[in-house]
N, CA, C and O atoms as a GROMACS GRO file, in nm:
protein
  484
    1UNK      N    1  -9.424  17.187 -12.439
    1UNK     CA    2  -9.517  17.258 -12.371
    1UNK      C    3  -9.452  17.211 -12.261
    1UNK      O    4  -9.411  17.095 -12.256
    2UNK      N    5  -9.439  17.287 -12.175
    2UNK     CA    6  -9.416  17.277 -12.049
    2UNK      C    7  -9.556  17.249 -11.945
    2UNK      O    8  -9.669  17.296 -11.954
    3UNK      N    9  -9.486  17.132 -11.820
    3UNK     CA   10  -9.571  17.104 -11.764
    3UNK      C   11  -9.566  17.204 -11.634
    3UNK      O   12  -9.466  17.188 -11.563
    4UNK      N   13  -9.692  17.344 -11.577
    4UNK     CA   14  -9.650  17.370 -11.482
    4UNK      C   15  -9.701  17.316 -11.376
    4UNK      O   16  -9.791  17.233 -11.369
    5UNK      N   17  -9.604  17.397 -11.237
    5UNK     CA   18  -9.700  17.308 -11.119
    5UNK      C   19  -9.763  17.425 -11.046
    5UNK      O   20  -9.710  17.536 -11.048
    6UNK      N   21  -9.868  17.401 -10.986
    6UNK     CA   22  -9.994  17.494 -10.910
    6UNK      C   23  -9.998  17.485 -10.801
    6UNK      O   24 -10.021  17.372 -10.758
    7UNK      N   25  -9.979  17.594 -10.706
    7UNK     CA   26 -10.071  17.512 -10.580
    7UNK      C   27 -10.160  17.699 -10.533
    7UNK      O   28 -10.177  17.805 -10.595
    8UNK      N   29 -10.196  17.643 -10.386
    8UNK     CA   30 -10.296  17.699 -10.368
    8UNK      C   31 -10.287  17.857 -10.356
    8UNK      O   32 -10.378  17.935 -10.386
    9UNK      N   33 -10.126  17.900 -10.295
    9UNK     CA   34 -10.122  18.055 -10.328
    9UNK      C   35 -10.180  18.106 -10.523
    9UNK      O   36 -10.233  18.201 -10.580
   10UNK      N   37 -10.140  18.010 -10.548
   10UNK     CA   38 -10.093  18.043 -10.724
   10UNK      C   39  -9.991  17.949 -10.762
   10UNK      O   40  -9.934  17.863 -10.694
   11UNK      N   41  -9.972  17.997 -10.941
   11UNK     CA   42  -9.989  17.930 -11.009
   11UNK      C   43  -9.747  17.908 -10.992
   11UNK      O   44  -9.686  18.014 -11.000
   12UNK      N   45  -9.689  17.817 -10.978
   12UNK     CA   46  -9.520  17.812 -10.957
   12UNK      C   47  -9.438  17.897 -11.035
   12UNK      O   48  -9.506  17.981 -11.094
   13UNK      N   49  -9.296  17.907 -11.060
   13UNK     CA   50  -9.323  17.997 -11.169
   13UNK      C   51  -9.186  17.793 -11.222
   13UNK      O   52  -9.195  17.710 -11.132
   14UNK      N   53  -9.139  17.771 -11.282
   14UNK     CA   54  -9.074  17.692 -11.344
   14UNK      C   55  -9.138  17.556 -11.436
   14UNK      O   56  -9.253  17.583 -11.469
   15UNK      N   57  -9.093  17.414 -11.488
   15UNK     CA   58  -9.106  17.354 -11.493
   15UNK      C   59  -9.076  17.227 -11.331
   15UNK      O   60  -9.029  17.251 -11.220
   16UNK      N   61  -9.134  17.089 -11.396
   16UNK     CA   62  -9.108  17.022 -11.271
   16UNK      C   63  -8.935  16.951 -11.303
   16UNK      O   64  -8.852  16.937 -11.213
   17UNK      N   65  -8.914  16.918 -11.439
   17UNK     CA   66  -8.833  16.926 -11.523
   17UNK      C   67  -8.705  17.034 -11.459
   17UNK      O   68  -8.597  16.976 -11.450
   18UNK      N   69  -8.705  17.131 -11.429
   18UNK     CA   70  -8.666  17.307 -11.418
   18UNK      C   71  -8.599  17.270 -11.209
   18UNK      O   72  -8.494  17.298 -11.150
   19UNK      N   73  -8.725  17.201 -11.166
   19UNK     CA   74  -8.719  17.191 -11.039
   19UNK      C   75  -8.720  17.087 -10.938
   19UNK      O   76  -8.764  17.078 -10.823
   20UNK      N   77  -8.623  16.971 -11.060
   20UNK     CA   78  -8.542  16.815 -11.036
   20UNK      C   79  -8.736  16.763 -10.996
   20UNK      O   80  -8.751  16.844 -10.905
   21UNK      N   81  -8.812  16.723 -11.001
   21UNK     CA   82  -8.924  16.670 -11.000
   21UNK      C   83  -8.939  16.542 -11.035
   21UNK      O   84  -9.036  16.481 -10.991
   22UNK      N   85  -8.866  16.490 -11.102
   22UNK     CA   86  -8.942  16.453 -11.245
   22UNK      C   87  -8.989  16.310 -11.131
   22UNK      O   88  -8.908  16.249 -11.062
   23UNK      N   89  -9.181  16.275 -11.138
   23UNK     CA   90  -9.199  16.201 -11.116
   23UNK      C   91  -9.196  16.086 -11.187
   23UNK      O   92  -9.188  15.994 -11.106
   24UNK      N   93  -9.197  16.033 -11.331
   24UNK     CA   94  -9.183  15.944 -11.408
   24UNK      C   95  -9.052  15.906 -11.428
   24UNK      O   96  -8.987  15.954 -11.521
   25UNK      N   97  -8.999  15.812 -11.338
   25UNK     CA   98  -8.870  15.724 -11.390
   25UNK      C   99  -8.866  15.643 -11.508
   25UNK      O  100  -8.928  15.546 -11.552
   26UNK      N  101  -8.756  15.731 -11.552
   26UNK     CA  102  -8.673  15.581 -11.631
   26UNK      C  103  -8.646  15.466 -11.688
   26UNK      O  104  -8.531  15.453 -11.646
   27UNK      N  105  -8.668  15.351 -11.767
   27UNK     CA  106  -8.711  15.223 -11.729
   27UNK      C  107  -8.510  15.200 -11.642
   27UNK      O  108  -8.503  15.143 -11.532
   28UNK      N  109  -8.378  15.252 -11.712
   28UNK     CA  110  -8.279  15.190 -11.623
   28UNK      C  111  -8.307  15.242 -11.458
   28UNK      O  112  -8.246  15.196 -11.362
   29UNK      N  113  -8.434  15.372 -11.448
   29UNK     CA  114  -8.429  15.364 -11.287
   29UNK      C  115  -8.489  15.286 -11.210
   29UNK      O  116  -8.471  15.258 -11.091
   30UNK      N  117  -8.599  15.236 -11.322
   30UNK     CA  118  -8.711  15.115 -11.216
   30UNK      C  119  -8.615  15.018 -11.236
   30UNK      O  120  -8.644  14.931 -11.154
   31UNK      N  121  -8.522  14.984 -11.295
   31UNK     CA  122  -8.492  14.874 -11.346
   31UNK      C  123  -8.414  14.846 -11.160
   31UNK      O  124  -8.424  14.750 -11.084
   32UNK      N  125  -8.324  15.014 -11.143
   32UNK     CA  126  -8.251  14.996 -11.058
   32UNK      C  127  -8.297  14.995 -10.932
   32UNK      O  128  -8.236  14.938 -10.842
   33UNK      N  129  -8.418  15.064 -10.914
   33UNK     CA  130  -8.487  15.081 -10.791
   33UNK      C  131  -8.601  14.936 -10.761
   33UNK      O  132  -8.648  14.916 -10.649
   34UNK      N  133  -8.627  14.860 -10.863
   34UNK     CA  134  -8.643  14.740 -10.874
   34UNK      C  135  -8.566  14.627 -10.807
   34UNK      O  136  -8.613  14.547 -10.726
   35UNK      N  137  -8.424  14.632 -10.857
   35UNK     CA  138  -8.302  14.579 -10.760
   35UNK      C  139  -8.284  14.551 -10.662
   35UNK      O  140  -8.267  14.448 -10.596
   36UNK      N  141  -8.292  14.715 -10.640
   36UNK     CA  142  -8.284  14.736 -10.448
   36UNK      C  143  -8.400  14.695 -10.365
   36UNK      O  144  -8.405  14.650 -10.250
   37UNK      N  145  -8.515  14.728 -10.473
   37UNK     CA  146  -8.602  14.689 -10.407
   37UNK      C  147  -8.510  14.516 -10.306
   37UNK      O  148  -8.472  14.497 -10.191
   38UNK      N  149  -8.513  14.401 -10.476
   38UNK     CA  150  -8.577  14.246 -10.434
   38UNK      C  151  -8.434  14.268 -10.364
   38UNK      O  152  -8.462  14.215 -10.256
   39UNK      N  153  -8.272  14.317 -10.347
   39UNK     CA  154  -8.169  14.291 -10.272
   39UNK      C  155  -8.233  14.348 -10.173
   39UNK      O  156  -8.300  14.253 -10.134
   40UNK      N  157  -8.278  14.496 -10.057
   40UNK     CA  158  -8.314  14.465  -9.940
   40UNK      C  159  -8.406  14.374  -9.931
   40UNK      O  160  -8.395  14.320  -9.821
   41UNK      N  161  -8.495  14.327  -9.993
   41UNK     CA  162  -8.648  14.200  -9.941
   41UNK      C  163  -8.525  14.059  -9.840
   41UNK      O  164  -8.530  14.009  -9.728
   42UNK      N  165  -8.395  14.040 -10.008
   42UNK     CA  166  -8.329  13.955  -9.990
   42UNK      C  167  -8.260  13.934  -9.835
   42UNK      O  168  -8.253  13.833  -9.765
   43UNK      N  169  -8.195  14.120  -9.803
   43UNK     CA  170  -8.204  14.088  -9.663
   43UNK      C  171  -8.202  14.053  -9.534
   43UNK      O  172  -8.135  14.007  -9.442
   44UNK      N  173  -8.343  14.112  -9.582
   44UNK     CA  174  -8.464  14.115  -9.465
   44UNK      C  175  -8.457  13.990  -9.438
   44UNK      O  176  -8.398  13.966  -9.332
   45UNK      N  177  -8.506  13.878  -9.512
   45UNK     CA  178  -8.524  13.779  -9.564
   45UNK      C  179  -8.432  13.709  -9.451
   45UNK      O  180  -8.489  13.684  -9.345
   46UNK      N  181  -8.301  13.676  -9.460
   46UNK     CA  182  -8.246  13.619  -9.460
   46UNK      C  183  -8.173  13.638  -9.329
   46UNK      O  184  -8.123  13.546  -9.264
   47UNK      N  185  -8.171  13.793  -9.288
   47UNK     CA  186  -8.197  13.800  -9.131
   47UNK      C  187  -8.354  13.820  -9.019
   47UNK      O  188  -8.365  13.810  -8.897
   48UNK      N  189  -8.436  13.844  -9.103
   48UNK     CA  190  -8.513  13.711  -9.047
   48UNK      C  191  -8.427  13.602  -8.983
   48UNK      O  192  -8.375  13.600  -8.872
   49UNK      N  193  -8.423  13.487  -9.107
   49UNK     CA  194  -8.345  13.369  -9.105
   49UNK      C  195  -8.277  13.323  -8.957
   49UNK      O  196  -8.297  13.263  -8.851
   50UNK      N  197  -8.187  13.395  -9.032
   50UNK     CA  198  -8.054  13.500  -8.850
   50UNK      C  199  -8.088  13.455  -8.692
   50UNK      O  200  -8.029  13.379  -8.615
   51UNK      N  201  -8.253  13.563  -8.674
   51UNK     CA  202  -8.242  13.564  -8.620
   51UNK      C  203  -8.406  13.415  -8.552
   51UNK      O  204  -8.455  13.375  -8.447
   52UNK      N  205  -8.412  13.406  -8.612
   52UNK     CA  206  -8.536  13.237  -8.588
   52UNK      C  207  -8.403  13.132  -8.555
   52UNK      O  208  -8.403  13.052  -8.461
   53UNK      N  209  -8.306  13.148  -8.638
   53UNK     CA  210  -8.222  13.061  -8.611
   53UNK      C  211  -8.163  13.096  -8.503
   53UNK      O  212  -8.114  12.994  -8.455
   54UNK      N  213  -8.135  13.207  -8.422
   54UNK     CA  214  -8.080  13.259  -8.293
   54UNK      C  215  -8.166  13.236  -8.144
   54UNK      O  216  -8.106  13.211  -8.040
   55UNK      N  217  -8.295  13.247  -8.151
   55UNK     CA  218  -8.371  13.241  -8.139
   55UNK      C  219  -8.388  13.096  -8.064
   55UNK      O  220  -8.403  13.083  -7.942
   56UNK      N  221  -8.380  12.938  -8.203
   56UNK     CA  222  -8.374  12.818  -8.154
   56UNK      C  223  -8.300  12.795  -8.034
   56UNK      O  224  -8.331  12.790  -7.915
   57UNK      N  225  -8.176  12.780  -8.110
   57UNK     CA  226  -8.047  12.806  -8.068
   57UNK      C  227  -8.098  12.876  -7.936
   57UNK      O  228  -8.189  12.803  -7.897
   58UNK      N  229  -8.081  13.003  -7.830
   58UNK     CA  230  -8.114  13.004  -7.747
   58UNK      C  231  -8.172  12.935  -7.663
   58UNK      O  232  -8.146  12.942  -7.543
   59UNK      N  233  -8.250  12.865  -7.707
   59UNK     CA  234  -8.405  12.784  -7.620
   59UNK      C  235  -8.290  12.699  -7.617
   59UNK      O  236  -8.196  12.735  -7.546
   60UNK      N  237  -8.284  12.637  -7.656
   60UNK     CA  238  -8.211  12.526  -7.691
   60UNK      C  239  -8.045  12.490  -7.593
   60UNK      O  240  -8.001  12.401  -7.521
   61UNK      N  241  -8.002  12.609  -7.643
   61UNK     CA  242  -7.925  12.642  -7.491
   61UNK      C  243  -7.996  12.629  -7.390
   61UNK      O  244  -8.031  12.521  -7.342
   62UNK      N  245  -8.019  12.723  -7.355
   62UNK     CA  246  -8.119  12.769  -7.209
   62UNK      C  247  -8.167  12.605  -7.171
   62UNK      O  248  -8.182  12.575  -7.052
   63UNK      N  249  -8.193  12.477  -7.308
   63UNK     CA  250  -8.271  12.401  -7.142
   63UNK      C  251  -8.125  12.289  -7.170
   63UNK      O  252  -8.168  12.177  -7.145
   64UNK      N  253  -8.036  12.283  -7.195
   64UNK     CA  254  -7.894  12.207  -7.185
   64UNK      C  255  -7.870  12.268  -7.090
   64UNK      O  256  -7.870  12.180  -7.003
   65UNK      N  257  -7.841  12.388  -7.026
   65UNK     CA  258  -7.728  12.470  -6.932
   65UNK      C  259  -7.856  12.422  -6.801
   65UNK      O  260  -7.815  12.417  -6.685
   66UNK      N  261  -7.999  12.392  -6.828
   66UNK     CA  262  -8.081  12.378  -6.689
   66UNK      C  263  -8.093  12.270  -6.631
   66UNK      O  264  -8.117  12.249  -6.512
   67UNK      N  265  -8.066  12.161  -6.761
   67UNK     CA  266  -8.059  11.969  -6.792
   67UNK      C  267  -7.958  11.988  -6.673
   67UNK      O  268  -7.993  11.966  -6.558
   68UNK      N  269  -7.818  12.034  -6.710
   68UNK     CA  270  -7.682  11.967  -6.680
   68UNK      C  271  -7.661  12.092  -6.520
   68UNK      O  272  -7.570  12.076  -6.438
   69UNK      N  273  -7.766  12.206  -6.511
   69UNK     CA  274  -7.775  12.254  -6.372
   69UNK      C  275  -7.885  12.152  -6.309
   69UNK      O  276  -7.874  12.140  -6.187
   70UNK      N  277  -7.985  12.079  -6.367
   70UNK     CA  278  -8.053  12.030  -6.220
   70UNK      C  279  -7.960  11.845  -6.180
   70UNK      O  280  -7.984  11.762  -6.093
   71UNK      N  281  -7.867  11.848  -6.279
   71UNK     CA  282  -7.814  11.706  -6.219
   71UNK      C  283  -7.646  11.753  -6.169
   71UNK      O  284  -7.563  11.676  -6.119
   72UNK      N  285  -7.626  11.892  -6.196
   72UNK     CA  286  -7.502  11.951  -6.102
   72UNK      C  287  -7.568  11.896  -5.939
   72UNK      O  288  -7.520  11.824  -5.852
   73UNK      N  289  -7.733  11.990  -5.954
   73UNK     CA  290  -7.821  11.976  -5.792
   73UNK      C  291  -7.721  11.900  -5.673
   73UNK      O  292  -7.637  11.917  -5.585
   74UNK      N  293  -7.853  11.743  -5.794
   74UNK     CA  294  -7.842  11.639  -5.735
   74UNK      C  295  -7.758  11.626  -5.742
   74UNK      O  296  -7.743  11.738  -5.791
   75UNK      N  297  -7.599  11.565  -5.741
   75UNK     CA  298  -7.488  11.583  -5.698
   75UNK      C  299  -7.501  11.626  -5.580
   75UNK      O  300  -7.548  11.547  -5.497
   76UNK      N  301  -7.469  11.745  -5.544
   76UNK     CA  302  -7.450  11.844  -5.524
   76UNK      C  303  -7.519  11.787  -5.360
   76UNK      O  304  -7.455  11.806  -5.256
   77UNK      N  305  -7.640  11.726  -5.361
   77UNK     CA  306  -7.707  11.704  -5.225
   77UNK      C  307  -7.659  11.558  -5.295
   77UNK      O  308  -7.542  11.561  -5.256
   78UNK      N  309  -7.666  11.466  -5.350
   78UNK     CA  310  -7.572  11.329  -5.270
   78UNK      C  311  -7.460  11.345  -5.228
   78UNK      O  312  -7.436  11.253  -5.149
   79UNK      N  313  -7.321  11.459  -5.243
   79UNK     CA  314  -7.298  11.445  -5.130
   79UNK      C  315  -7.241  11.485  -5.016
   79UNK      O  316  -7.146  11.448  -4.947
   80UNK      N  317  -7.323  11.572  -5.012
   80UNK     CA  318  -7.353  11.643  -4.873
   80UNK      C  319  -7.411  11.513  -4.794
   80UNK      O  320  -7.360  11.442  -4.708
   81UNK      N  321  -7.517  11.510  -4.846
   81UNK     CA  322  -7.604  11.365  -4.801
   81UNK      C  323  -7.405  11.268  -4.758
   81UNK      O  324  -7.342  11.237  -4.657
   82UNK      N  325  -7.394  11.262  -4.850
   82UNK     CA  326  -7.269  11.089  -4.802
   82UNK      C  327  -7.128  11.190  -4.693
   82UNK      O  328  -7.058  11.131  -4.612
   83UNK      N  329  -7.116  11.345  -4.721
   83UNK     CA  330  -7.041  11.424  -4.688
   83UNK      C  331  -7.085  11.386  -4.440
   83UNK      O  332  -7.052  11.335  -4.333
   84UNK      N  333  -7.176  11.466  -4.519
   84UNK     CA  334  -7.326  11.408  -4.363
   84UNK      C  335  -7.271  11.315  -4.270
   84UNK      O  336  -7.239  11.329  -4.152
   85UNK      N  337  -7.267  11.180  -4.376
   85UNK     CA  338  -7.259  11.094  -4.293
   85UNK      C  339  -7.059  11.043  -4.330
   85UNK      O  340  -7.006  11.048  -4.218
   86UNK      N  341  -7.021  11.029  -4.366
   86UNK     CA  342  -6.888  11.048  -4.309
   86UNK      C  343  -6.896  11.145  -4.204
   86UNK      O  344  -6.986  11.097  -4.136
   87UNK      N  345  -6.878  11.197  -4.174
   87UNK     CA  346  -6.910  11.299  -4.114
   87UNK      C  347  -6.919  11.172  -3.885
   87UNK      O  348  -6.860  11.147  -3.780
   88UNK      N  349  -7.014  11.157  -3.950
   88UNK     CA  350  -7.075  11.131  -3.839
   88UNK      C  351  -7.018  11.010  -3.828
   88UNK      O  352  -6.992  11.004  -3.708
   89UNK      N  353  -6.981  10.904  -3.880
   89UNK     CA  354  -6.927  10.826  -3.912
   89UNK      C  355  -6.783  10.828  -3.853
   89UNK      O  356  -6.737  10.733  -3.789
   90UNK      N  357  -6.710  10.952  -3.880
   90UNK     CA  358  -6.561  10.983  -3.817
   90UNK      C  359  -6.595  10.994  -3.605
   90UNK      O  360  -6.574  10.920  -3.509
   91UNK      N  361  -6.648  11.114  -3.622
   91UNK     CA  362  -6.708  11.087  -3.471
   91UNK      C  363  -6.754  11.039  -3.393
   91UNK      O  364  -6.769  11.061  -3.272
   92UNK      N  365  -6.799  10.919  -3.505
   92UNK     CA  366  -6.856  10.806  -3.387
   92UNK      C  367  -6.637  10.664  -3.370
   92UNK      O  368  -6.596  10.600  -3.273
   93UNK      N  369  -6.597  10.677  -3.460
   93UNK     CA  370  -6.441  10.610  -3.470
   93UNK      C  371  -6.362  10.702  -3.345
   93UNK      O  372  -6.328  10.649  -3.240
   94UNK      N  373  -6.340  10.835  -3.372
   94UNK     CA  374  -6.265  10.862  -3.302
   94UNK      C  375  -6.345  10.925  -3.123
   94UNK      O  376  -6.304  11.002  -3.035
   95UNK      N  377  -6.461  10.849  -3.139
   95UNK     CA  378  -6.516  10.944  -2.929
   95UNK      C  379  -6.364  10.876  -2.832
   95UNK      O  380  -6.266  10.806  -2.860
   96UNK      N  381  -6.407  10.934  -2.733
   96UNK     CA  382  -6.307  10.958  -2.678
   96UNK      C  383  -6.380  10.777  -2.601
   96UNK      O  384  -6.330  10.665  -2.617
   97UNK      N  385  -6.505  10.814  -2.524
   97UNK     CA  386  -6.525  10.623  -2.469
   97UNK      C  387  -6.553  10.505  -2.562
   97UNK      O  388  -6.596  10.395  -2.526
   98UNK      N  389  -6.511  10.560  -2.735
   98UNK     CA  390  -6.491  10.451  -2.783
   98UNK      C  391  -6.390  10.381  -2.797
   98UNK      O  392  -6.412  10.261  -2.786
   99UNK      N  393  -6.226  10.428  -2.828
   99UNK     CA  394  -6.102  10.450  -2.792
   99UNK      C  395  -6.117  10.386  -2.650
   99UNK      O  396  -6.149  10.268  -2.652
  100UNK      N  397  -6.100  10.444  -2.528
  100UNK     CA  398  -6.088  10.379  -2.419
  100UNK      C  399  -6.161  10.199  -2.407
  100UNK      O  400  -6.133  10.097  -2.344
  101UNK      N  401  -6.286  10.249  -2.526
  101UNK     CA  402  -6.243  10.032  -2.434
  101UNK      C  403  -6.178   9.948  -2.533
  101UNK      O  404  -6.116   9.842  -2.521
  102UNK      N  405  -6.219  10.049  -2.678
  102UNK     CA  406  -6.062   9.969  -2.801
  102UNK      C  407  -5.914   9.923  -2.735
  102UNK      O  408  -5.857   9.817  -2.763
  103UNK      N  409  -5.865  10.020  -2.647
  103UNK     CA  410  -5.762   9.979  -2.574
  103UNK      C  411  -5.813   9.911  -2.459
  103UNK      O  412  -5.701   9.883  -2.415
  104UNK      N  413  -5.887   9.864  -2.378
  104UNK     CA  414  -5.880   9.809  -2.263
  104UNK      C  415  -5.889   9.631  -2.380
  104UNK      O  416  -5.805   9.541  -2.382
  105UNK      N  417  -5.967   9.636  -2.426
  105UNK     CA  418  -6.038   9.547  -2.508
  105UNK      C  419  -5.851   9.503  -2.514
  105UNK      O  420  -5.784   9.426  -2.445
  106UNK      N  421  -5.816   9.594  -2.629
  106UNK     CA  422  -5.628   9.497  -2.696
  106UNK      C  423  -5.576   9.440  -2.517
  106UNK      O  424  -5.533   9.326  -2.499
  107UNK      N  425  -5.593   9.551  -2.388
  107UNK     CA  426  -5.532   9.506  -2.345
  107UNK      C  427  -5.371   9.649  -2.338
  107UNK      O  428  -5.250   9.634  -2.322
  108UNK      N  429  -5.445   9.751  -2.357
  108UNK     CA  430  -5.332   9.838  -2.304
  108UNK      C  431  -5.358   9.956  -2.204
  108UNK      O  432  -5.458  10.026  -2.195
  109UNK      N  433  -5.277   9.959  -2.154
  109UNK     CA  434  -5.339  10.060  -2.036
  109UNK      C  435  -5.252  10.189  -2.026
  109UNK      O  436  -5.146  10.191  -2.088
  110UNK      N  437  -5.307  10.354  -1.914
  110UNK     CA  438  -5.273  10.478  -2.010
  110UNK      C  439  -5.104  10.418  -1.908
  110UNK      O  440  -5.078  10.326  -1.830
  111UNK      N  441  -5.028  10.530  -1.969
  111UNK     CA  442  -4.899  10.565  -1.962
  111UNK      C  443  -4.869  10.579  -1.785
  111UNK      O  444  -4.968  10.630  -1.732
  112UNK      N  445  -4.786  10.556  -1.709
  112UNK     CA  446  -4.715  10.599  -1.588
  112UNK      C  447  -4.628  10.724  -1.611
  112UNK      O  448  -4.606  10.800  -1.705
  113UNK      N  449  -4.604  10.715  -1.528
  113UNK     CA  450  -4.586  10.925  -1.493
  113UNK      C  451  -4.435  10.955  -1.551
  113UNK      O  452  -4.402  11.073  -1.538
  114UNK      N  453  -4.303  10.837  -1.634
  114UNK     CA  454  -4.198  10.797  -1.640
  114UNK      C  455  -4.237  10.785  -1.784
  114UNK      O  456  -4.190  10.865  -1.865
  115UNK      N  457  -4.296  10.715  -1.812
  115UNK     CA  458  -4.309  10.696  -2.014
  115UNK      C  459  -4.373  10.900  -2.082
  115UNK      O  460  -4.324  10.951  -2.183
  116UNK      N  461  -4.452  10.953  -2.018
  116UNK     CA  462  -4.514  11.058  -2.082
  116UNK      C  463  -4.364  11.174  -2.061
  116UNK      O  464  -4.275  11.187  -1.977
  117UNK      N  465  -4.392  11.223  -2.156
  117UNK     CA  466  -4.289  11.282  -2.239
  117UNK      C  467  -4.384  11.462  -2.268
  117UNK      O  468  -4.478  11.482  -2.345
  118UNK      N  469  -4.343  11.521  -2.213
  118UNK     CA  470  -4.401  11.711  -2.181
  118UNK      C  471  -4.304  11.829  -2.315
  118UNK      O  472  -4.273  11.942  -2.279
  119UNK      N  473  -4.286  11.804  -2.389
  119UNK     CA  474  -4.302  11.956  -2.454
  119UNK      C  475  -4.353  12.053  -2.441
  119UNK      O  476  -4.468  12.082  -2.410
  120UNK      N  477  -4.241  12.127  -2.471
  120UNK     CA  478  -4.278  12.304  -2.461
  120UNK      C  479  -4.332  12.374  -2.586
  120UNK      O  480  -4.311  12.376  -2.707
  121UNK      N  481  -4.399  12.420  -2.513
  121UNK     CA  482  -4.474  12.474  -2.689
  121UNK      C  483  -4.393  12.625  -2.762
  121UNK      O  484  -4.431  12.668  -2.871
   0.00000   0.00000   0.00000
């Protein structure tokens, strides 16, 4: 005896097997479905674990780069202040007044007219 399907409009012709609507899978089909479900669960779990590990690694890298950036900014500030103090020292050492005073203490005097040589541009 074949099982007939019914709809609101009436009875459809054909059995469930004839229409390809086997609602009760066989044991081998159940095993295949369970294996697919197990593999799918395993893959999803693996993907979740990898995503968590990637998130942890990214946050660690962000912290590491932030620390390195702070160190570089501190070094930049230190080098800027050192550069400023060296520029002040250079301007003091090369000032005209200081050089004239130093020349007088060493016994130097301005060159005479015949000691000067003019260069053409």
